[in-house]
C-alpha positions in Angstrom: 147.8 110.9 62.2 145.5 109.6 59.4 144.5 106.0 59.4 143.9 104.1 56.2 142.3 100.8 55.3 143.6 98.7 52.5 140.8 98.3 49.9 141.7 94.8 48.6 139.7 95.4 45.4 142.3 97.8 44.3 145.5 97.0 46.2 147.8 94.0 45.6 145.6 92.9 42.7 148.5 90.8 41.3 147.9 88.4 44.2 145.1 86.0 45.2 142.7 87.3 47.8 144.2 85.5 50.8 147.7 86.7 49.8 146.2 90.3 49.6 145.1 90.0 53.2 148.6 88.9 54.2 150.2 91.7 52.1 147.9 94.4 53.7 149.2 93.3 57.1 152.8 93.1 56.0 152.5 96.7 54.7 151.3 97.9 58.1 147.6 98.2 57.5 145.4 97.5 60.5 142.1 97.4 58.6 140.9 96.2 55.2 137.9 96.6 52.9 136.7 93.7 50.8 134.6 94.1 47.7 133.6 90.6 46.6 135.4 87.9 48.6 132.8 85.3 47.8 135.0 83.1 45.5 137.0 82.0 48.6 135.5 79.9 51.4 134.4 82.2 54.3 136.3 80.2 56.8 139.6 80.8 54.9 139.0 84.5 54.6 138.1 84.8 58.3 141.2 82.8 59.2 143.5 85.1 57.2 141.9 88.2 58.7 142.3 86.8 62.3 145.8 85.5 61.7 146.9 89.0 60.6 144.9 90.7 63.4 143.1 92.9 60.9 139.7 94.7 61.2 137.2 94.6 58.3 135.8 98.1 57.8 133.8 97.4 54.7 132.5 94.5 52.7 130.2 94.6 49.7 127.2 92.3 49.5 127.4 89.9 46.6 126.4 91.5 43.3 123.0 90.5 41.8 122.7 87.6 39.5 122.1 89.6 36.4 124.8 91.1 34.2 125.6 94.7 35.3 124.2 94.4 38.8 126.6 95.6 41.5 124.1 95.5 44.3 120.4 95.4 44.9 119.8 97.8 47.9 118.2 100.5 45.8 116.5 98.4 43.1 112.7 98.5 43.4 111.2 95.0 43.6 114.4 93.3 44.6 114.2 93.9 48.3 114.0 90.2 49.2 116.9 89.3 47.0 119.0 92.1 48.6 118.0 90.8 52.1 119.3 87.3 51.2 122.6 88.6 49.8 123.0 90.9 52.8 122.6 87.9 55.1 125.2 86.0 53.2 127.6 89.0 53.5 126.9 89.4 57.2 127.6 85.7 57.8 131.0 86.0 56.1 131.8 89.2 58.0 130.8 87.8 61.4 132.0 84.2 60.8 128.6 82.7 61.5 128.2 80.9 58.1 129.4 77.3 58.1 130.4 76.8 54.5 131.8 73.9 52.6 132.7 75.9 49.5 132.8 79.4 48.3 129.6 81.4 47.5 129.8 81.8 43.8 129.7 85.4 42.6 126.5 84.9 40.5 124.6 82.6 42.8 120.8 82.9 42.7 119.2 84.5 45.7 117.1 81.3 46.3 120.2 79.1 46.4 122.0 81.5 48.7 119.0 81.6 51.1 119.0 77.8 51.3 122.7 77.8 52.1 123.5 75.8 49.0 
């Protein structure tokens, strides 16, 4: 039997992110994919995922800070910026980031590195 993950960038888009997580579980999904969950505090995203006993199969790193950037992994000269954004993504996914507020979508790499 096929298994599917709910890609919350495309499903339940009429709802806020935390409600999308709840909806995915309510519709029987056991796993989710997140595109850009950085507008919501990591602790709240993690709590919703754990409350619903979901697995995260995919999460995008934050987009770059320039218009039109949807990632930096393959952009020559931006390797350090990508590393900073990847670390922020990993902290959200693994719950290691202690965060007071959300990581803004267009936050500079230097500010993300400082945890600010």
